[in-house]
TORKOL-4160 file (C-alpha; in steps of 0.2 Angstrom, whole numbers, padded with zeros to 4 digits, m for minus):
438
<pt num="1" X="0103" Y="m0199" Z="m0463"/>
<pt num="2" X="0089" Y="m0194" Z="m0474"/>
<pt num="3" X="0076" Y="m0207" Z="m0481"/>
<pt num="4" X="0083" Y="m0204" Z="m0499"/>
<pt num="5" X="0101" Y="m0209" Z="m0493"/>
<pt num="6" X="0095" Y="m0224" Z="m0484"/>
<pt num="7" X="0085" Y="m0230" Z="m0499"/>
<pt num="8" X="0100" Y="m0228" Z="m0511"/>
<pt num="9" X="0111" Y="m0237" Z="m0498"/>
<pt num="10" X="0098" Y="m0252" Z="m0497"/>
<pt num="11" X="0097" Y="m0254" Z="m0516"/>
<pt num="12" X="0115" Y="m0253" Z="m0518"/>
<pt num="13" X="0118" Y="m0266" Z="m0504"/>
<pt num="14" X="0104" Y="m0278" Z="m0512"/>
<pt num="15" X="0112" Y="m0277" Z="m0529"/>
<pt num="16" X="0129" Y="m0281" Z="m0522"/>
<pt num="17" X="0123" Y="m0295" Z="m0511"/>
<pt num="18" X="0115" Y="m0304" Z="m0526"/>
<pt num="19" X="0131" Y="m0310" Z="m0532"/>
<pt num="20" X="0139" Y="m0316" Z="m0515"/>
<pt num="21" X="0138" Y="m0332" Z="m0505"/>
<pt num="22" X="0128" Y="m0333" Z="m0489"/>
<pt num="23" X="0143" Y="m0330" Z="m0478"/>
<pt num="24" X="0149" Y="m0315" Z="m0489"/>
<pt num="25" X="0131" Y="m0308" Z="m0489"/>
<pt num="26" X="0130" Y="m0309" Z="m0470"/>
<pt num="27" X="0147" Y="m0301" Z="m0468"/>
<pt num="28" X="0143" Y="m0287" Z="m0481"/>
<pt num="29" X="0126" Y="m0284" Z="m0473"/>
<pt num="30" X="0134" Y="m0282" Z="m0456"/>
<pt num="31" X="0147" Y="m0270" Z="m0463"/>
<pt num="32" X="0133" Y="m0260" Z="m0472"/>
<pt num="33" X="0123" Y="m0258" Z="m0455"/>
<pt num="34" X="0139" Y="m0253" Z="m0446"/>
<pt num="35" X="0142" Y="m0240" Z="m0460"/>
<pt num="36" X="0125" Y="m0233" Z="m0459"/>
<pt num="37" X="0125" Y="m0232" Z="m0440"/>
<pt num="38" X="0142" Y="m0223" Z="m0441"/>
<pt num="39" X="0135" Y="m0210" Z="m0453"/>
<pt num="40" X="0119" Y="m0208" Z="m0443"/>
<pt num="41" X="0130" Y="m0204" Z="m0427"/>
<pt num="42" X="0141" Y="m0192" Z="m0437"/>
<pt num="43" X="0126" Y="m0183" Z="m0443"/>
<pt num="44" X="0117" Y="m0182" Z="m0427"/>
<pt num="45" X="0114" Y="m0165" Z="m0421"/>
<pt num="46" X="0122" Y="m0161" Z="m0404"/>
<pt num="47" X="0111" Y="m0151" Z="m0393"/>
<pt num="48" X="0127" Y="m0142" Z="m0386"/>
<pt num="49" X="0130" Y="m0136" Z="m0404"/>
<pt num="50" X="0113" Y="m0129" Z="m0406"/>
<pt num="51" X="0114" Y="m0120" Z="m0390"/>
<pt num="52" X="0131" Y="m0112" Z="m0395"/>
<pt num="53" X="0124" Y="m0107" Z="m0411"/>
<pt num="54" X="0110" Y="m0098" Z="m0403"/>
<pt num="55" X="0123" Y="m0088" Z="m0393"/>
<pt num="56" X="0132" Y="m0085" Z="m0409"/>
<pt num="57" X="0116" Y="m0078" Z="m0417"/>
<pt num="58" X="0112" Y="m0067" Z="m0402"/>
<pt num="59" X="0130" Y="m0060" Z="m0402"/>
<pt num="60" X="0129" Y="m0057" Z="m0421"/>
<pt num="61" X="0112" Y="m0049" Z="m0420"/>
<pt num="62" X="0116" Y="m0037" Z="m0406"/>
<pt num="63" X="0133" Y="m0033" Z="m0414"/>
<pt num="64" X="0124" Y="m0028" Z="m0430"/>
<pt num="65" X="0112" Y="m0018" Z="m0420"/>
<pt num="66" X="0127" Y="m0009" Z="m0412"/>
<pt num="67" X="0135" Y="m0006" Z="m0429"/>
<pt num="68" X="0119" Y="0002" Z="m0436"/>
<pt num="69" X="0116" Y="0012" Z="m0420"/>
<pt num="70" X="0134" Y="0019" Z="m0423"/>
<pt num="71" X="0130" Y="0024" Z="m0441"/>
<pt num="72" X="0114" Y="0032" Z="m0434"/>
<pt num="73" X="0124" Y="0041" Z="m0421"/>
<pt num="74" X="0135" Y="0048" Z="m0435"/>
<pt num="75" X="0120" Y="0053" Z="m0446"/>
<pt num="76" X="0113" Y="0062" Z="m0431"/>
<pt num="77" X="0128" Y="0072" Z="m0428"/>
<pt num="78" X="0129" Y="0077" Z="m0446"/>
<pt num="79" X="0111" Y="0083" Z="m0444"/>
<pt num="80" X="0115" Y="0093" Z="m0429"/>
<pt num="81" X="0130" Y="0101" Z="m0436"/>
<pt num="82" X="0123" Y="0105" Z="m0453"/>
<pt num="83" X="0103" Y="0105" Z="m0452"/>
<pt num="84" X="0098" Y="0103" Z="m0470"/>
<pt num="85" X="0083" Y="0093" Z="m0477"/>
<pt num="86" X="0095" Y="0081" Z="m0485"/>
<pt num="87" X="0104" Y="0077" Z="m0468"/>
<pt num="88" X="0087" Y="0075" Z="m0460"/>
<pt num="89" X="0082" Y="0063" Z="m0473"/>
<pt num="90" X="0098" Y="0053" Z="m0471"/>
<pt num="91" X="0096" Y="0053" Z="m0452"/>
<pt num="92" X="0078" Y="0046" Z="m0454"/>
<pt num="93" X="0085" Y="0033" Z="m0466"/>
<pt num="94" X="0099" Y="0028" Z="m0453"/>
<pt num="95" X="0085" Y="0026" Z="m0440"/>
<pt num="96" X="0075" Y="0015" Z="m0451"/>
<pt num="97" X="0090" Y="0004" Z="m0455"/>
<pt num="98" X="0095" Y="0003" Z="m0437"/>
<pt num="99" X="0078" Y="m0005" Z="m0433"/>
<pt num="100" X="0080" Y="m0020" Z="m0444"/>
<pt num="101" X="0093" Y="m0029" Z="m0434"/>
<pt num="102" X="0087" Y="m0023" Z="m0417"/>
<pt num="103" X="0069" Y="m0029" Z="m0420"/>
<pt num="104" X="0077" Y="m0046" Z="m0424"/>
<pt num="105" X="0085" Y="m0046" Z="m0407"/>
<pt num="106" X="0069" Y="m0046" Z="m0397"/>
<pt num="107" X="0067" Y="m0064" Z="m0398"/>
<pt num="108" X="0082" Y="m0065" Z="m0386"/>
<pt num="109" X="0073" Y="m0055" Z="m0373"/>
<pt num="110" X="0060" Y="m0067" Z="m0366"/>
<pt num="111" X="0068" Y="m0081" Z="m0356"/>
<pt num="112" X="0085" Y="m0072" Z="m0354"/>
<pt num="113" X="0084" Y="m0060" Z="m0339"/>
<pt num="114" X="0100" Y="m0050" Z="m0344"/>
<pt num="115" X="0091" Y="m0045" Z="m0360"/>
<pt num="116" X="0073" Y="m0042" Z="m0353"/>
<pt num="117" X="0080" Y="m0032" Z="m0338"/>
<pt num="118" X="0090" Y="m0021" Z="m0350"/>
<pt num="119" X="0078" Y="m0019" Z="m0365"/>
<pt num="120" X="0066" Y="m0006" Z="m0358"/>
<pt num="121" X="0079" Y="0008" Z="m0359"/>
<pt num="122" X="0081" Y="0005" Z="m0378"/>
<pt num="123" X="0064" Y="0001" Z="m0384"/>
<pt num="124" X="0050" Y="0006" Z="m0372"/>
<pt num="125" X="0034" Y="0012" Z="m0380"/>
<pt num="126" X="0021" Y="0019" Z="m0381"/>
<pt num="127" X="0028" Y="0036" Z="m0374"/>
<pt num="128" X="0021" Y="0052" Z="m0369"/>
<pt num="129" X="0031" Y="0063" Z="m0381"/>
<pt num="130" X="0026" Y="0079" Z="m0371"/>
<pt num="131" X="0040" Y="0073" Z="m0358"/>
<pt num="132" X="0053" Y="0076" Z="m0372"/>
<pt num="133" X="0048" Y="0091" Z="m0383"/>
<pt num="134" X="0034" Y="0102" Z="m0389"/>
<pt num="135" X="0017" Y="0094" Z="m0395"/>
<pt num="136" X="0001" Y="0099" Z="m0403"/>
<pt num="137" X="m0010" Y="0099" Z="m0387"/>
<pt num="138" X="m0026" Y="0097" Z="m0397"/>
<pt num="139" X="m0019" Y="0081" Z="m0404"/>
<pt num="140" X="m0010" Y="0074" Z="m0389"/>
<pt num="141" X="m0017" Y="0060" Z="m0380"/>
<pt num="142" X="m0007" Y="0059" Z="m0364"/>
<pt num="143" X="m0009" Y="0047" Z="m0350"/>
<pt num="144" X="m0021" Y="0053" Z="m0337"/>
<pt num="145" X="m0012" Y="0061" Z="m0322"/>
<pt num="146" X="0005" Y="0058" Z="m0329"/>
<pt num="147" X="0017" Y="0071" Z="m0321"/>
<pt num="148" X="0029" Y="0070" Z="m0336"/>
<pt num="149" X="0016" Y="0073" Z="m0349"/>
<pt num="150" X="0020" Y="0091" Z="m0351"/>
<pt num="151" X="0037" Y="0092" Z="m0344"/>
<pt num="152" X="0045" Y="0096" Z="m0361"/>
<pt num="153" X="0063" Y="0093" Z="m0355"/>
<pt num="154" X="0070" Y="0102" Z="m0371"/>
<pt num="155" X="0061" Y="0118" Z="m0366"/>
<pt num="156" X="0066" Y="0118" Z="m0348"/>
<pt num="157" X="0081" Y="0118" Z="m0336"/>
<pt num="158" X="0072" Y="0112" Z="m0321"/>
<pt num="159" X="0057" Y="0100" Z="m0317"/>
<pt num="160" X="0046" Y="0099" Z="m0303"/>
<pt num="161" X="0040" Y="0082" Z="m0297"/>
<pt num="162" X="0030" Y="0082" Z="m0282"/>
<pt num="163" X="0040" Y="0092" Z="m0269"/>
<pt num="164" X="0056" Y="0088" Z="m0278"/>
<pt num="165" X="0064" Y="0101" Z="m0290"/>
<pt num="166" X="0076" Y="0092" Z="m0303"/>
<pt num="167" X="0090" Y="0101" Z="m0312"/>
<pt num="168" X="0089" Y="0096" Z="m0330"/>
<pt num="169" X="0100" Y="0110" Z="m0337"/>
<pt num="170" X="0113" Y="0099" Z="m0344"/>
<pt num="171" X="0106" Y="0085" Z="m0355"/>
<pt num="172" X="0117" Y="0070" Z="m0353"/>
<pt num="173" X="0114" Y="0051" Z="m0356"/>
<pt num="174" X="0114" Y="0049" Z="m0337"/>
<pt num="175" X="0101" Y="0062" Z="m0335"/>
<pt num="176" X="0090" Y="0055" Z="m0348"/>
<pt num="177" X="0091" Y="0037" Z="m0341"/>
<pt num="178" X="0086" Y="0044" Z="m0324"/>
<pt num="179" X="0070" Y="0052" Z="m0331"/>
<pt num="180" X="0063" Y="0035" Z="m0338"/>
<pt num="181" X="0047" Y="0031" Z="m0329"/>
<pt num="182" X="0047" Y="0048" Z="m0320"/>
<pt num="183" X="0034" Y="0049" Z="m0306"/>
<pt num="184" X="0031" Y="0030" Z="m0308"/>
<pt num="185" X="0023" Y="0031" Z="m0325"/>
<pt num="186" X="0029" Y="0019" Z="m0339"/>
<pt num="187" X="0023" Y="0031" Z="m0352"/>
<pt num="188" X="0038" Y="0043" Z="m0347"/>
<pt num="189" X="0051" Y="0036" Z="m0359"/>
<pt num="190" X="0066" Y="0048" Z="m0361"/>
<pt num="191" X="0078" Y="0036" Z="m0370"/>
<pt num="192" X="0079" Y="0023" Z="m0384"/>
<pt num="193" X="0074" Y="0021" Z="m0402"/>
<pt num="194" X="0057" Y="0029" Z="m0400"/>
<pt num="195" X="0063" Y="0045" Z="m0391"/>
<pt num="196" X="0075" Y="0047" Z="m0406"/>
<pt num="197" X="0061" Y="0043" Z="m0418"/>
<pt num="198" X="0050" Y="0057" Z="m0411"/>
<pt num="199" X="0064" Y="0069" Z="m0412"/>
<pt num="200" X="0067" Y="0065" Z="m0430"/>
<pt num="201" X="0049" Y="0064" Z="m0436"/>
<pt num="202" X="0039" Y="0073" Z="m0423"/>
<pt num="203" X="0020" Y="0069" Z="m0419"/>
<pt num="204" X="0010" Y="0059" Z="m0432"/>
<pt num="205" X="m0005" Y="0071" Z="m0432"/>
<pt num="206" X="m0014" Y="0060" Z="m0446"/>
<pt num="207" X="m0023" Y="0048" Z="m0434"/>
<pt num="208" X="m0028" Y="0033" Z="m0445"/>
<pt num="209" X="m0026" Y="0043" Z="m0461"/>
<pt num="210" X="m0011" Y="0042" Z="m0472"/>
<pt num="211" X="0005" Y="0051" Z="m0467"/>
<pt num="212" X="0019" Y="0050" Z="m0454"/>
<pt num="213" X="0026" Y="0064" Z="m0443"/>
<pt num="214" X="0032" Y="0079" Z="m0452"/>
<pt num="215" X="0046" Y="0087" Z="m0441"/>
<pt num="216" X="0054" Y="0102" Z="m0450"/>
<pt num="217" X="0073" Y="0102" Z="m0451"/>
<pt num="218" X="0072" Y="0120" Z="m0445"/>
<pt num="219" X="0069" Y="0113" Z="m0427"/>
<pt num="220" X="0088" Y="0110" Z="m0428"/>
<pt num="221" X="0092" Y="0126" Z="m0437"/>
<pt num="222" X="0105" Y="0139" Z="m0430"/>
<pt num="223" X="0100" Y="0156" Z="m0424"/>
<pt num="224" X="0085" Y="0165" Z="m0430"/>
<pt num="225" X="0081" Y="0151" Z="m0442"/>
<pt num="226" X="0076" Y="0140" Z="m0427"/>
<pt num="227" X="0058" Y="0135" Z="m0426"/>
<pt num="228" X="0048" Y="0130" Z="m0410"/>
<pt num="229" X="0063" Y="0136" Z="m0399"/>
<pt num="230" X="0077" Y="0127" Z="m0391"/>
<pt num="231" X="0085" Y="0120" Z="m0406"/>
<pt num="232" X="0102" Y="0118" Z="m0398"/>
<pt num="233" X="0095" Y="0109" Z="m0384"/>
<pt num="234" X="0085" Y="0098" Z="m0396"/>
<pt num="235" X="0101" Y="0093" Z="m0404"/>
<pt num="236" X="0110" Y="0090" Z="m0387"/>
<pt num="237" X="0095" Y="0078" Z="m0383"/>
<pt num="238" X="0096" Y="0069" Z="m0399"/>
<pt num="239" X="0115" Y="0066" Z="m0397"/>
<pt num="240" X="0114" Y="0061" Z="m0379"/>
<pt num="241" X="0100" Y="0049" Z="m0383"/>
<pt num="242" X="0111" Y="0041" Z="m0397"/>
<pt num="243" X="0126" Y="0040" Z="m0386"/>
<pt num="244" X="0116" Y="0030" Z="m0373"/>
<pt num="245" X="0109" Y="0019" Z="m0386"/>
<pt num="246" X="0126" Y="0015" Z="m0392"/>
<pt num="247" X="0133" Y="0012" Z="m0374"/>
<pt num="248" X="0118" Y="0001" Z="m0370"/>
<pt num="249" X="0121" Y="m0010" Z="m0386"/>
<pt num="250" X="0140" Y="m0011" Z="m0382"/>
<pt num="251" X="0135" Y="m0019" Z="m0365"/>
<pt num="252" X="0124" Y="m0032" Z="m0373"/>
<pt num="253" X="0136" Y="m0037" Z="m0386"/>
<pt num="254" X="0148" Y="m0040" Z="m0372"/>
<pt num="255" X="0136" Y="m0051" Z="m0363"/>
<pt num="256" X="0135" Y="m0063" Z="m0378"/>
<pt num="257" X="0154" Y="m0062" Z="m0383"/>
<pt num="258" X="0163" Y="m0079" Z="m0385"/>
<pt num="259" X="0178" Y="m0082" Z="m0374"/>
<pt num="260" X="0173" Y="m0071" Z="m0359"/>
<pt num="261" X="0175" Y="m0079" Z="m0342"/>
<pt num="262" X="0161" Y="m0069" Z="m0334"/>
<pt num="263" X="0146" Y="m0064" Z="m0345"/>
<pt num="264" X="0129" Y="m0070" Z="m0348"/>
<pt num="265" X="0134" Y="m0081" Z="m0363"/>
<pt num="266" X="0144" Y="m0092" Z="m0351"/>
<pt num="267" X="0130" Y="m0093" Z="m0339"/>
<pt num="268" X="0118" Y="m0098" Z="m0353"/>
<pt num="269" X="0129" Y="m0111" Z="m0360"/>
<pt num="270" X="0133" Y="m0118" Z="m0342"/>
<pt num="271" X="0114" Y="m0122" Z="m0339"/>
<pt num="272" X="0108" Y="m0139" Z="m0341"/>
<pt num="273" X="0104" Y="m0142" Z="m0360"/>
<pt num="274" X="0086" Y="m0144" Z="m0356"/>
<pt num="275" X="0085" Y="m0127" Z="m0348"/>
<pt num="276" X="0095" Y="m0118" Z="m0362"/>
<pt num="277" X="0083" Y="m0126" Z="m0374"/>
<pt num="278" X="0068" Y="m0120" Z="m0364"/>
<pt num="279" X="0074" Y="m0102" Z="m0363"/>
<pt num="280" X="0076" Y="m0102" Z="m0382"/>
<pt num="281" X="0059" Y="m0109" Z="m0385"/>
<pt num="282" X="0051" Y="m0098" Z="m0372"/>
<pt num="283" X="0058" Y="m0083" Z="m0380"/>
<pt num="284" X="0051" Y="m0088" Z="m0397"/>
<pt num="285" X="0034" Y="m0091" Z="m0391"/>
<pt num="286" X="0032" Y="m0076" Z="m0379"/>
<pt num="287" X="0037" Y="m0064" Z="m0393"/>
<pt num="288" X="0026" Y="m0073" Z="m0406"/>
<pt num="289" X="0010" Y="m0073" Z="m0396"/>
<pt num="290" X="0010" Y="m0062" Z="m0380"/>
<pt num="291" X="0021" Y="m0048" Z="m0387"/>
<pt num="292" X="0019" Y="m0047" Z="m0406"/>
<pt num="293" X="0002" Y="m0055" Z="m0409"/>
<pt num="294" X="m0005" Y="m0048" Z="m0393"/>
<pt num="295" X="0002" Y="m0032" Z="m0386"/>
<pt num="296" X="0008" Y="m0025" Z="m0403"/>
<pt num="297" X="m0006" Y="m0030" Z="m0415"/>
<pt num="298" X="m0022" Y="m0037" Z="m0406"/>
<pt num="299" X="m0022" Y="m0023" Z="m0394"/>
<pt num="300" X="m0020" Y="m0010" Z="m0407"/>
<pt num="301" X="m0032" Y="m0018" Z="m0419"/>
<pt num="302" X="m0046" Y="m0020" Z="m0406"/>
<pt num="303" X="m0044" Y="m0002" Z="m0400"/>
<pt num="304" X="m0041" Y="0005" Z="m0417"/>
<pt num="305" X="m0028" Y="0015" Z="m0408"/>
<pt num="306" X="m0013" Y="0023" Z="m0416"/>
<pt num="307" X="m0007" Y="0026" Z="m0398"/>
<pt num="308" X="m0004" Y="0008" Z="m0398"/>
<pt num="309" X="0006" Y="0007" Z="m0414"/>
<pt num="310" X="0024" Y="0002" Z="m0411"/>
<pt num="311" X="0034" Y="0014" Z="m0423"/>
<pt num="312" X="0020" Y="0027" Z="m0423"/>
<pt num="313" X="0030" Y="0043" Z="m0427"/>
<pt num="314" X="0038" Y="0036" Z="m0443"/>
<pt num="315" X="0024" Y="0024" Z="m0448"/>
<pt num="316" X="0037" Y="0010" Z="m0449"/>
<pt num="317" X="0027" Y="m0002" Z="m0439"/>
<pt num="318" X="0025" Y="m0014" Z="m0453"/>
<pt num="319" X="0044" Y="m0017" Z="m0454"/>
<pt num="320" X="0045" Y="m0017" Z="m0435"/>
<pt num="321" X="0033" Y="m0032" Z="m0434"/>
<pt num="322" X="0040" Y="m0041" Z="m0449"/>
<pt num="323" X="0058" Y="m0041" Z="m0442"/>
<pt num="324" X="0051" Y="m0046" Z="m0425"/>
<pt num="325" X="0044" Y="m0062" Z="m0433"/>
<pt num="326" X="0060" Y="m0064" Z="m0443"/>
<pt num="327" X="0070" Y="m0064" Z="m0427"/>
<pt num="328" X="0059" Y="m0079" Z="m0421"/>
<pt num="329" X="0062" Y="m0088" Z="m0437"/>
<pt num="330" X="0081" Y="m0085" Z="m0436"/>
<pt num="331" X="0081" Y="m0095" Z="m0420"/>
<pt num="332" X="0071" Y="m0109" Z="m0427"/>
<pt num="333" X="0082" Y="m0110" Z="m0443"/>
<pt num="334" X="0099" Y="m0106" Z="m0434"/>
<pt num="335" X="0103" Y="m0092" Z="m0446"/>
<pt num="336" X="0105" Y="m0073" Z="m0446"/>
<pt num="337" X="0109" Y="m0062" Z="m0461"/>
<pt num="338" X="0118" Y="m0045" Z="m0456"/>
<pt num="339" X="0115" Y="m0028" Z="m0463"/>
<pt num="340" X="0130" Y="m0031" Z="m0474"/>
<pt num="341" X="0124" Y="m0048" Z="m0481"/>
<pt num="342" X="0135" Y="m0059" Z="m0470"/>
<pt num="343" X="0126" Y="m0075" Z="m0464"/>
<pt num="344" X="0129" Y="m0082" Z="m0447"/>
<pt num="345" X="0122" Y="m0100" Z="m0446"/>
<pt num="346" X="0124" Y="m0117" Z="m0438"/>
<pt num="347" X="0115" Y="m0132" Z="m0430"/>
<pt num="348" X="0097" Y="m0127" Z="m0426"/>
<pt num="349" X="0081" Y="m0132" Z="m0418"/>
<pt num="350" X="0074" Y="m0135" Z="m0435"/>
<pt num="351" X="0088" Y="m0148" Z="m0437"/>
<pt num="352" X="0084" Y="m0156" Z="m0421"/>
<pt num="353" X="0066" Y="m0157" Z="m0425"/>
<pt num="354" X="0070" Y="m0165" Z="m0442"/>
<pt num="355" X="0080" Y="m0179" Z="m0434"/>
<pt num="356" X="0066" Y="m0182" Z="m0421"/>
<pt num="357" X="0051" Y="m0181" Z="m0434"/>
<pt num="358" X="0052" Y="m0176" Z="m0452"/>
<pt num="359" X="0034" Y="m0174" Z="m0454"/>
<pt num="360" X="0033" Y="m0162" Z="m0439"/>
<pt num="361" X="0048" Y="m0153" Z="m0446"/>
<pt num="362" X="0039" Y="m0150" Z="m0463"/>
<pt num="363" X="0023" Y="m0145" Z="m0455"/>
<pt num="364" X="0031" Y="m0133" Z="m0442"/>
<pt num="365" X="0042" Y="m0125" Z="m0455"/>
<pt num="366" X="0027" Y="m0122" Z="m0466"/>
<pt num="367" X="0019" Y="m0112" Z="m0451"/>
<pt num="368" X="0034" Y="m0101" Z="m0450"/>
<pt num="369" X="0032" Y="m0098" Z="m0469"/>
<pt num="370" X="0014" Y="m0094" Z="m0467"/>
<pt num="371" X="0017" Y="m0081" Z="m0454"/>
<pt num="372" X="0031" Y="m0073" Z="m0464"/>
<pt num="373" X="0019" Y="m0072" Z="m0479"/>
<pt num="374" X="0006" Y="m0064" Z="m0467"/>
<pt num="375" X="0018" Y="m0051" Z="m0460"/>
<pt num="376" X="0025" Y="m0047" Z="m0478"/>
<pt num="377" X="0007" Y="m0043" Z="m0483"/>
<pt num="378" X="0008" Y="m0029" Z="m0470"/>
<pt num="379" X="0024" Y="m0023" Z="m0477"/>
<pt num="380" X="0017" Y="m0024" Z="m0495"/>
<pt num="381" X="0002" Y="m0014" Z="m0490"/>
<pt num="382" X="0012" Y="0000" Z="m0482"/>
<pt num="383" X="0023" Y="0001" Z="m0498"/>
<pt num="384" X="0007" Y="0003" Z="m0508"/>
<pt num="385" X="0001" Y="0017" Z="m0497"/>
<pt num="386" X="m0009" Y="0010" Z="m0483"/>
<pt num="387" X="0002" Y="0009" Z="m0467"/>
<pt num="388" X="m0002" Y="m0001" Z="m0451"/>
<pt num="389" X="m0011" Y="0014" Z="m0443"/>
<pt num="390" X="m0023" Y="0014" Z="m0457"/>
<pt num="391" X="m0025" Y="m0005" Z="m0457"/>
<pt num="392" X="m0032" Y="m0004" Z="m0439"/>
<pt num="393" X="m0044" Y="0010" Z="m0442"/>
<pt num="394" X="m0062" Y="0006" Z="m0438"/>
<pt num="395" X="m0072" Y="0002" Z="m0453"/>
<pt num="396" X="m0057" Y="m0003" Z="m0464"/>
<pt num="397" X="m0063" Y="m0021" Z="m0465"/>
<pt num="398" X="m0050" Y="m0026" Z="m0478"/>
<pt num="399" X="m0036" Y="m0019" Z="m0468"/>
<pt num="400" X="m0042" Y="m0026" Z="m0452"/>
<pt num="401" X="m0042" Y="m0043" Z="m0460"/>
<pt num="402" X="m0024" Y="m0041" Z="m0465"/>
<pt num="403" X="m0019" Y="m0038" Z="m0447"/>
<pt num="404" X="m0030" Y="m0052" Z="m0441"/>
<pt num="405" X="m0023" Y="m0064" Z="m0453"/>
<pt num="406" X="m0005" Y="m0060" Z="m0447"/>
<pt num="407" X="m0011" Y="m0062" Z="m0429"/>
<pt num="408" X="m0019" Y="m0079" Z="m0433"/>
<pt num="409" X="m0003" Y="m0085" Z="m0442"/>
<pt num="410" X="0007" Y="m0080" Z="m0426"/>
<pt num="411" X="m0005" Y="m0090" Z="m0415"/>
<pt num="412" X="m0003" Y="m0105" Z="m0426"/>
<pt num="413" X="0016" Y="m0103" Z="m0427"/>
<pt num="414" X="0016" Y="m0103" Z="m0408"/>
<pt num="415" X="0006" Y="m0119" Z="m0408"/>
<pt num="416" X="0020" Y="m0126" Z="m0419"/>
<pt num="417" X="0033" Y="m0120" Z="m0406"/>
<pt num="418" X="0024" Y="m0129" Z="m0393"/>
<pt num="419" X="0024" Y="m0145" Z="m0403"/>
<pt num="420" X="0043" Y="m0142" Z="m0407"/>
<pt num="421" X="0046" Y="m0141" Z="m0389"/>
<pt num="422" X="0037" Y="m0158" Z="m0385"/>
<pt num="423" X="0045" Y="m0167" Z="m0400"/>
<pt num="424" X="0063" Y="m0163" Z="m0394"/>
<pt num="425" X="0058" Y="m0167" Z="m0376"/>
<pt num="426" X="0054" Y="m0150" Z="m0368"/>
<pt num="427" X="0038" Y="m0152" Z="m0359"/>
<pt num="428" X="0037" Y="m0137" Z="m0348"/>
<pt num="429" X="0041" Y="m0120" Z="m0356"/>
<pt num="430" X="0042" Y="m0107" Z="m0343"/>
<pt num="431" X="0060" Y="m0104" Z="m0337"/>
<pt num="432" X="0053" Y="m0098" Z="m0320"/>
<pt num="433" X="0040" Y="m0111" Z="m0316"/>
<pt num="434" X="0044" Y="m0124" Z="m0329"/>
<pt num="435" X="0025" Y="m0127" Z="m0329"/>
<pt num="436" X="0018" Y="m0115" Z="m0342"/>
<pt num="437" X="0011" Y="m0114" Z="m0360"/>
<pt num="438" X="0011" Y="m0098" Z="m0370"/>
């Protein structure tokens, strides 16, 4: 029961008791206390409900990712069948739309092994794009010694790796999956959102200047109109990568489906409540600090390197970062809004925090608001003509400050997540060691 409701109840009781006998007052006061205790019990957030809602949110987020991936698959098929500029534009728009729910799903990665072990095939980056297709060698910074850096799967039907000769004549989802981390290099990424992104935009040759990749639609043209060769195989690659993306997301939706007797959701819910909460909190803090503030922002800023930009071909990094942070906030508030505007919501960590300490709830909610504003500033900058790759450029003091402000806000938010954990009784945050801070 909130302070306001308690105050109203107390005033009403005092007014009523003023006209009663001592015995009546005692009886009435006891009744009021019992009523208040009953209301408090009814309103108390149950940890099991928070955990179940988290699983519902994960399922909804991956289901929306699957829906938008299927829409992307349809747009890609239309492009391959009828390669016009309009259809390329629509395919690019479908890719951008598919990133919105998927980036919100990454908060479920850390702490949930079924997601973390699976995620690389969908979202690994940065990638050596020379593994996939032609590149401008003069502006191609491949990983030193990478055997896949000039493999160009689209232009070749066989590939030599050491003493082994691989048959890559038939481009299938299975083949592409097998080529990930070719030769032991993590830069060899043949699948997922970023492989599709490269095939839709091509290299971004602008460095830290304005502009994204500018792939010509004629790279998918028929017959003599084809540019840069192998247009048919390029289309086959695009569709195979999309098919694998859809299949992978179907698998993960199934892992969070309610009512299944044998999936990860059941494993997660069957954990001790403390362990389930720990995984939730660890996922939030790990994405906020180690991954988003660290790997995806600080590394890129300090190096001034567009190679470390997340959605580097499309210059969509600002949105990618914003929706990562949105996913963290979704777990805190217990709410997710789908691409069609439907809202999935329920009891949350924020609710649990409010019951334990209202002041902490207000303060930590403010931290989430601050990080949202700081990341929205990156989005607004991009919309006004200065994208993330320009913001991290050496000498761009104002742009650097915007990125640093976002990093600082995420660091502060992480401290809030740690306080949240302590307040609701979770002292050790690492699911593996149970003795770790972010």
